[in-house]
N, C-alpha and C positions, 0 to 999 in steps of 0.2 A: 375233192377238197377245194373250197372256195375261200379266197382271201379278200377281205373288204379293205380297200385302200382309203384312208381318211385324208390323203393329201391330194394336191392337184395332179392331174394326169401328166403334166409336164415333168413332175418330180418322180414319176414312176416308170419302170421299164421291166420287160421280161428278162429273166436271168438266163434262159436257154431253152432248148427244146424239151428237156426233161421237166422243166418247171412250167413251161408255157401251157401245157395241157392240163396239169394238175392245179396250178395256181396262175390264173390268167394275169394277175397284176401283183407286183410286190413293191415295197417302199424302198426307195434309194436311201433314205435316211436310216432305216432299219439295218440295211446292209452295211452302211458306213459305221454305225454304232457297234455292230457285231464284229466287224474287222478290227475296230479300235480296241475292243476288249481282248480279242485274241492276240493282237500285237503287244498289248500291255502285259498280258500274262507271259508270253514268251520272253519279253525283255526282262521281266522280274525274276523268272525262274531259271532261264538259260543264259541270257546274254550279260546281265548285270554283274554276276559274280566273276565272269571271265573277262570283263572289260579292262581292268588294270593289267591283266596278263597280256591281252592282245595289244593294248597300247604300248606296253613295254617291248613286245616283239617288234612293233613298227619302229619305235624309237631306236632300237638296237641296229636297225638297218641290216637285217640278217643277209649275209651272203656266204659263199663257200668258205672264205677265210674266217669269218666270225663264227660260223658253225664249227669249224675245225678247232678254233680256240676254246669254244664252250665245251666241246668234247674232251679236249686235252685238260681243261680246268677240272672237269668232273672226274677224269681219270686220276689226276694228281690228288684230289681230295679223297677219292676212294682208296688209293694206295696208302695215304697217310692214315685213313680210318682203319684199314686192315692192320697196319703196324701198331696202332694204338690199341686195337682190340686184343692183339696177341700180347702186347706188353702188359695190359691189364689182367689178362688171363694168367700170366706168370706171376704178376705182383699179388694177385689174390689167391695164390696157392693152388693154381690149376682149377679154378672154380668159375663157373659161368653165372652171370646175373643179368640185370637189365641193361648193362652198358652196351653190348653189341647192338641192341635195338635202338638205344638212344643215339649212339654214334652214327648209325645208318640214317636215322631221321635227321640228324644234324647235317649230313652230307646232302640229303635231298633238299632241305630248306636252304642251304648255302648255294645250291645251284639254281633253285627256283627264284630266290631273291634277286639274283643278278638280272633276271628277265623282268622283274617287277619295278625295280628302282630306277626308272627312266627319268624321274624328275626329282628336284630337291625335296619336295614334300614327302614323296614316297621313300626317299633315301633316309630322311629323319626317322620315319616310322620303322623302316627296316633296321636301322642302327639300334633303336630302343628294343625292338623285338629280339634281335640277335644277341644283345647283351644278356637278356633274360635267358635265352636259349643256351648260350655258352655256359653261363653259370650253372644251369640245371644239368647239362651234360657233364660238366666238370665234377659236380657232386656225384653223379652216377659213376664216374670214373673212379673217384676216391672211395666211394662206397660208405660214406659216413652215415651213421644212423640218424635220421632226421624226423621231423614231425609228420611227414607224409608217407614215409616208407622205412623199412628196415629189412633185416635178413628174412628170407633168402633173396628178396628182390634187390637189395643192396648188400654187397659183400665188401667189407673193408679190406684194404691191403694188409698183408701179413708183415707188418713193419719189423717185428722182432725176429722173424725167421729168414728174412731176405739176405742178411749179412752184407757182404761186399757188393752184392748185386743191386742193393737198394738204390744207390746213386745212379748206377747205369740205367736202371729201369725208369726212375722218376725223371731224370734228365732227358732220356729218350722220349718219354711221353710229352714233356714240355717242348722239346725240339720239334716234334712232328706237329703238335697242336699250335703253339704260340709262335714258332719261328718259320713254319711252312704253310700250314692250312689257313690260319687267320690272316696273315699278311697277304697271301694270295687272294683271299676273298675280298680284302679291302681294295686291292688293285682292280679286281674284276668289277666291283661296285663302282669304283671311280671311273672306269672305262665306260660303264653303262650310263652313268649320269652325265658325263662330259661329252660322250659321243665321239671321242678321238683319243689318240695317244699323245697328245701334245702337252703343253705346259699346264693346262687346266686339269688333265688327268693326273699329272704328277703331284700337284699341290693338294688335290682332293684325297688322293691315295695316302699322301704323307699325313694329312690331318686325321684320316680314319685310323691309320696305324698308330698314331700318337694316342688317340682315345683308347684303343685296346691296350696299348703299351702301359698306360697308367693304371690299368686293372680295375675299372669300376665294376667289372663282372665278378671280381673277387668280393667286393662289398655285397653284391646281390647273393653271392654264394653263401656268405655267412648269415646275413640278416633276413633273406627271403626264403631260401631253400633249406639251409641247415637249421635255422631258427635258434641260434645260440646267442643269448644276450647276457654277457658277463664282462664287466669292466676289467676283471683280472685275467681274462683269457688272453693268451698270446696271439692275438689276431695278426695275420700277415707276416709273422716272423719267418715263415718259410721262403718268402720272396728274396731273391738275391739283392744285395748282400745279406746273407742269412743272419737274422737277429736284429737287423737295423730298423726295419719297418714295424710300426705298431699301429694301434687303433687311431691315435691322434694325429701322427704325421701323415697317415694315409688320408684320413677324412678332411683334414684342414689344409694340407699342402699338396700332396701328390695328385690325388684324384681331381679336386676342383681346378688346380692350375693346368693339369694335362688335358682335361676335358674341355676347358675354356679355350685353350690355345688350339686344340684340335678342331673345335667347332669354328673358330675364327678362320683357320686355314681352309676348311671345307667351304665356308661361305665365300671366302675370297676366291676360291677356285672357280666359281661360277661367273666371276666378273672379268671382263676383258680390259686391257690397258695396263698401265704401269702399276706395280705394287706400291702400297704406302709403306712408310717406315715401320709401322707396327707389324704389317704382314711380313716384311722382310726379316725383322727381328724374330718373329714367331717361327718363320721358316728355318732360320739357322738354329734356333733353340730346339726345334723338333729334330732336325738332322743330328745335332750334337748329342741330344739326350738318347735317341734311339741308337745311334752309332756306338756311343760309349757303353751303353747297357748291353748291347749285342756283343761287343768285344769282351766285356767282363763275363757274360754268360758263356761264351765260347771258351774262355779261359778256364772257368771252373768245371765245365763239362769235360774238356780234354784232360784236366787234372784228375777228375774222378775216374775217367776211363783208363788212363795210363797208370 
């Protein structure tokens, strides 16, 4: 095999003994171009999809303590998921449907997202994606017949046959999901984006919890996944205090105010220095709202159990 080099001899060299005898001269430019194509292919197919994940791992500064916390976090989410799966199994009349798979996928995403949201931009994307995920998994839990699935993929709760166990099961599901799993995930994401357990982590976690506390995921539940559009439907009447919330005070008051204040706290958590008067007022508003609502929910849950 003979290779004719069209470049100057100074730009050419032999690649090695194996090539030297079969191809006396090869072009350095050709070699660089070939290596460039290979590198670009590897970056596009192997490295680019995992780059945010690897950057998130670096920003988390993984050590033995951080790894232990991530494992503990995953175990707590898994324990809550197991409890919710059992509660839904009983609530649906000892029937299995898609919910166990959906809840397991929820746990996996909730663990992976902590490794990805190492910056404010990725945190915003994660929050939006998780709101859609939470609303979808919640619909799978309730088993409402929707535009995208129905029985046997989705099995509705046997509301009329549960009797006195109804409140125990539904409040148990709410407690494991909205009082344990979701707040813990907000704290984990705040720790990932702030990089410490200090004041920044606290205020970001408080803002994230306030966003989920105002229940924009319930709006997505009804209008995206369930697909019911009826002004006479009792939207959000199940939220404590039962019968108080409806379509208009949710869409015009609770959700926009809560999400706006929560976003303000998350944004303020990335800044160092003294808090402004607006941030301080938002901070106390969030603490008061979450505290009072949590106390009321604990009261009605204990009353239902006892």
